[in-house]
N, C-alpha and C positions, 0 to 999 in steps of 0.2 A: 723793226727787228722781229724775226720770227719768235714765237713763244718757246720758252725753254721746255724741252721734253722732261717730264718728271723722272727721277731716278727709279730704278727697280724697287727699292724699299718704299718709296712714296706711292708708287702705283699699287703695290701689294697692300699698303696701309689703307689707301682710299677704297680699293676694291673690297677689302675686308669690312670696312666701316659701312659701305653701301649695302653689302649683303649680310651684315650682322654676323659675321663668321665667328667672332670672338666673344659674342654676348654671353655673359654669365659663365665664362670659361675660367677655370682655376688650374687645370692641368691638360696638356695637349700631347698626344703621342704623334710623332712625326715618322712616317715610313721613309727609311733611308737605305737605298740600294747601294750607294757609293758613286752613282753617276752624277753628272753635273747638275741635273734638275733637282734631284733629291738632296744633294749636298747644299745647293743654294737654298732650298726650302729650309733645311736645318739652320743655316746661318741667318737667314732673314727672320724666321719665326723665333729663333732664340733671342734675336735683338728686339723684335716687336713684343715678345713675351715679357721682356724686362720692362718695356714701356707700359704695356697694358695690364701687367700684374698676373700673368699666368706662367706656369712652369712648363718647360718642354722636356719630354723624354723621347729618345730615339729608339726605333725598333727596326731591326734588320732580319730578314728571312732569307735563308740560304736554300735555294731550290735544288741544289745538287745536280744542275743540268750541264755544267761545264767545269773543266779542270781548275779554272781560276777562281771559283766561287769562294773557296776558303780564304783566299787572299783578300777578297772583297770584304768578308766579315771582319777580318783583322784590321783592315783599313778603317772601316766604320768605327770599330771599337777604339782604335787609336785616336781618331778624329774627335770622338765624343770625350775621351779623356782630356785632350788638349782644351776643349771648349768647356769642360766641367759640366757636361750634360750626361745624365744617367742613360744607360744603353741596355736594351734587352735584345737578345738574339735567339733565333730559332732556326730549325732546319726541317726539311721533309723530303721524302723520296717521291718526287713527282711522277716519274715513269711507273713506279709500282702502283701509286694511287690512281693514275690514269687508267691502268689496266683493270683495277678493282671497280672503279666507278664507270668504266666504259665511256670515258670522255677523252677529248683531245688534250695534248700536252699544254697548250695555251690556257684552256679553260680550267684544267686541273691546277696548274700553277697559280692561277688567279684565286681559285677557291681556297687553296691551302694558305696562300699569303694573307687573304682577308680573315681566315680563321685565326691565324697567329696574331694579326693586328687586333682583332676583337679580344683575344686572350690577353694581349699586352695591355690594352686599354682597361679591361676589367681588373687585371692584377694591379695596375697603377692607380686605379680610381680616377681615370681620365674621363673627361666629358666628350671628347671628340678625337678623331684620328685625321691627320692631314697628310696629303700626298703632294708630290712636286709636279703634278700635271700642268703643262703650259698651253699656250695658244696653239702651238704646233700639234700637241696631242689632241686638242679639240678638233682641229681640221681633219686629222687622220681618223678620229673616232666618228665624226659625222659622215665622212665618206665610207667608212667601214660599215656603218649602220645602213647607209643607202644601198650598198652592194648586197647586204643581207636581206633587203626588202623591208626595212623598218618603216613604220608610220611616222606621224608627227612627233610622237614621243622620242623616237630614236634620233630625229633630226635636231633635237635640243642638244645632243652630244653630252658632254660632261657637265654636270650641274655644279655650281659653286658649293652647294650643300645638299646632302642626300643622306638617307639612312645608311648606316654601315652594314654591308652585306654580312649576314650571319648574326648580327646583333643590332636590329633596327632601333633599339632604344638609344643607341649612340649615333652621333653625327659623323659623317665622312665629309671633310671640307677640302677644297682645292684653292687655296689662296693665291697660287701662282698662275692662274688662268690668264691674267692680263699680260703676262710676260712671254717673250719669244725665247727660243732656245739660246740665241746669242746673248740674251740678257742673263740667263743663268750661268753661262760660261763666264761672263764679265763679272758677276758677283763673286764667283770662286776665285778668279784671278785677282780681283781687287783685295780679297782677304788673304791672298798669298797661299791659298789651299788648293792642292791638286785634287783630282777626282779620278775615278776608275772608268775604264772604257770596256763596254760589253761587246765583244766581237760578234756575238750571236745576233745583235741588232742589224748586222749587215747581211745576214743569211736570208735568202729569198724563199725559204720554205714556209715561213709564217706569213699569213695574209696581211697583217699589219705592216710587215717589212716590205712586202711587194707594193703596198699602197704608198709607203713612204719613199721608196727608192725607184719605183718604176711608174706607177700610175700618176702620182702628183707631179713629178717633173714634166710628164707629157702634157698634162692638163694646164700647167703653168705656161707652156709654150703657146697654148691657145688663148690664155687669159693671164697676163702677168699679175693681175690683182685677184687671182683665184682665192687666196687665203682669206682676204678681207671679205670676199663674197660668201664664202662658206661660213665664216664667223658671223656675218650678218644674218645668214639663213638660220643658224643656230639660235641667235637672239630672237628672231621673229617666231621661230617654232616654240621657243620657250614662252613668249607672250601669248601665242595662240593656245598653247596647251593649258594655260591657266583657265581658259574658258571651258575646256574639256574637263578639267578637274572639278570646277564648280558644278558642271552638269552631273558628273558622277556623284559628287557629294550630296546633291539634292535627291538622288534616286535612292530612297530608303525602302527596306523590305516591309512587308505586312507583318511578318512574324520571324523571329529568330529563336531557334532551340539548339541545344548541343548537337543534334543530329542533322539539322537541315536549316536552310534559310529560304523563306517563301516570299516571292515578289508577285505583284499583279503583273500580268503579261504586258499590259500597256505601258507600265513603267519602264521595262527593258526595251520595248519597241521604240519608245520615244528617244532613246539614246543613240548616238553615233557609235561606230565600231570601237573607237579608241576609248570612249567613256565606258562602254560595256566591259572592256577588258579591265579597266580600273576597278569597276564594281566586282568583277570576278576575283581579282586579286585581293581586294579589301575583305570580301566575305570568306575567301579561302583562308585568310589569316585567322578569322574567327573560328572556322571549322577545322583548323590545323591540317589543311590539305595543301598539297603542292599543285600549282597550276602550270601546265605545259601548253602554252598557246602558240599557234602559228596562224598564218593567213588562211589556210584551208579550213581549220577548225572554226575560225571566226566567221568565214563565209558560210559554213554549215550551220552555225548558230543563227546567222541572218535568215537562212531558209526556214529553220525550225520555228523561229519567232514569227515569221510571215505566215506560215501554215497554221500556227497555233497548236502544233502537236509534234512530238518527236523528242529525241535525246541526243546530246553531244557530250563526249567525254573530253576533258581538258587535263589529261594525266590523272592526278588524284582527285580531281573535282568533276562531278557530273552535273550537267544542266538538263533538266527534264521539263517539258512544256506540255500542259494539258488543261482543258476546261478553263481557259482564261488565267491560268496561274503558271508560274515558273518556279521550280524548286531546285536549289543548289544543295548538293550533298557531297560528303566526302566519300571517295571510293565509288564502287559500282552500285547503282540503285537496286540491282537485283539481289544484293546481299540482304535487304530488308524483308524479302518475301519469305513467307512461312514455308517450312519444309513440306514437300508433297506427302499425301497420306493415301492409304487405300480406301476405296469406297466402303462405307459402313451403312448397315440397315439401322433405321432410327427406332428407338424405343418410344412408344407413344401411348400414354405419357411416360416421362422418365428422363434419364440422362444417358447420352451417347458420347463416348470418347472417340475422337479421330485425331491421332497424333497429339499435338499440343492443345487441340480444341476440345471444348466441352459444350455440347448442345443440350440445352434445357428445353423440354417439350411439356406443355401443359394444356389442359382442356379449358382453363379459365385464364383471364388476363393476369399477368404478374403484378403483384402489389406495388413493386417499386419500378420506376421508369428507366433505371440504369442498370445494365446496358439495355439498349432499345430492343424491342421485340417485334416480330413480324406476325401479322394475323392472316392465316391461310384458311379460306373457306373450305369446309369439310367436303363439299361436293367437287372440289378441284383435285382432291387426292385420289388418284387412280393407281391401284397396285401398292406394293410396299414402298414406303418412303425411304430414300437413300440420301446420305450426306456424302458429297464428293466435291472435288475441285471444279471450278468453272471451266468450261470447255469452249473452244471456238465454235460458233454457230448455235450456241444455246439460245432457246427461245422461252418466253414466259408470257402468260396472260396477265396483262397489266393495264389497269384503267380502261377496261372494255375492249382491248385489242391484243392480239397475239403478236408480240414484238421480239426483236432481237435483244438479247440481254445487253450487248455492247451499246446499243442505242439507248436503252433504258438508263444505263449508267452514265452515258454522256449527257442525257437530258437532266439527270439528277446532279450533274456537275461533280461527279466522283472522279478525282484526278487519276491518271494512269498509275501513278506510284502507289495509290491506295488499293488498286484492284487486285494486286497480288495477295492481299490479306483476305480477300473475299472467298466464300465458298457457296456452293449451290445445295439447296434442298430440292430434290427432284422426285417426281412421281415416275410413272411408267414411261412417259414420253418427254414431257416438258419440265422445266424448272418451275417450282411453285413459290420459291422464296430465295432471296439473295441476302446473305448474312455476313457481317464483319464485326470487328470489335466495337465499332461506333456506328454501324449501319444495319438496318433491317428493312428490306423492301419486299412487299407482297401486295396482293390485290384485295385483301379482306376489308370489309367495312363494319361499321357499328351494328348494322342490321343483319349481318351474316352470322351463321353458325360456324364458328372458327376454332381452329387449333392455334396455339401460340408458341412461337419458337424464338430463342435467342441464344447467342454465344456468350459464354461466361468464362472468366479466367479459370484455369484448373485449380482445384482445391489444394491448399498447402499440404505438403507431406506431413504425416503424423509424427510428432516428436516422440522420441524414446525416453521413457522415464526409468531410471535405475534407483531402486530403493536400497539404502544401506541396510545390512542385516547385523 
């Protein structure tokens, strides 16, 4: 005799145990739209919660996108009252929000919905949010990601457990992924509970609806076992992506500061494109920056890493490569550069102010080594010394040769992002020293008659003292 097919509750229970979806869970928010999938999720999880010892709270979000949405909210509230399940409801003006955020209706509705679910979970003190996504949703999602040009990560489709969008400290779980849509309808019918029907699911304006009603039926004509093939692909991609995640986890930076993250260039070069994107996303969380990645930007990053120089912007995250290093920073790297200043004649000896810069000049070495000082031979100074920004084509006598300043900085392994902080000390024709907050380059030696120059922070503003009379 053929083996008995496990019932929907059994399949959900086994799936949840295998994926550890209910581990250490005391309260669970279930997203309930009123359709058969979400109603079945509420019924099954309410039952499993009583067995496993966690409480279920329903959450319904009204997108205000169709006339029947208010009736959906009332239906969900009535159902929860019958089941004795607490219910939270919310609503949002999706078209208005879409216009403000300059996003499509589908994406805006998704964001607002997850914002509400995160709020509901936080308000209820829940450890996770559950949705009623089924195997059919998995098939549509994988195909949708394929159409959009996703990589291996997208081919995984919907994960059993993932960080909740908008609140990554909470879990988003999908316990109904082993069920078909027919199973969720059967669960509702077995409980004697009706469900709502969303007529917008039949409209072909949305990409997902076209995939469901047009693309998939045609593909199933070519392969009646298409759904199983796509589900198998998702499972294989999930297994493969674990290797990608391990690769990304092993790629650690050389330095992390609140303003930037610094990697050895070879560390990022050794990663595949998918692992690099994971690293960018991980470090952007640390830098509190938004990553906007696409295939073109990732290919541009491939080129920059291969050349060993250049910059790629990923929305709010900038990756800059120079002198064997890669720096990730929030925003535009140019924002770190010092404001330009007008050329100034140098007081020798003495102090010269140029914008926010303070140049100290002396005839003897400075007693303290910090900040570093440049020793300039006196016979190299021709004409009046000037303090000015570095300019393209600048040249300097350095280590016995007249060289381009850009080449000197490259040989000294000064990264491109630090060069915006450098200024030139120039004579009549050439640069005689390059100075920065932590850099001083010149050609003087211990046996030369030298002048000494260094940049120092501006002195603090004098404090005002008011004496009482």
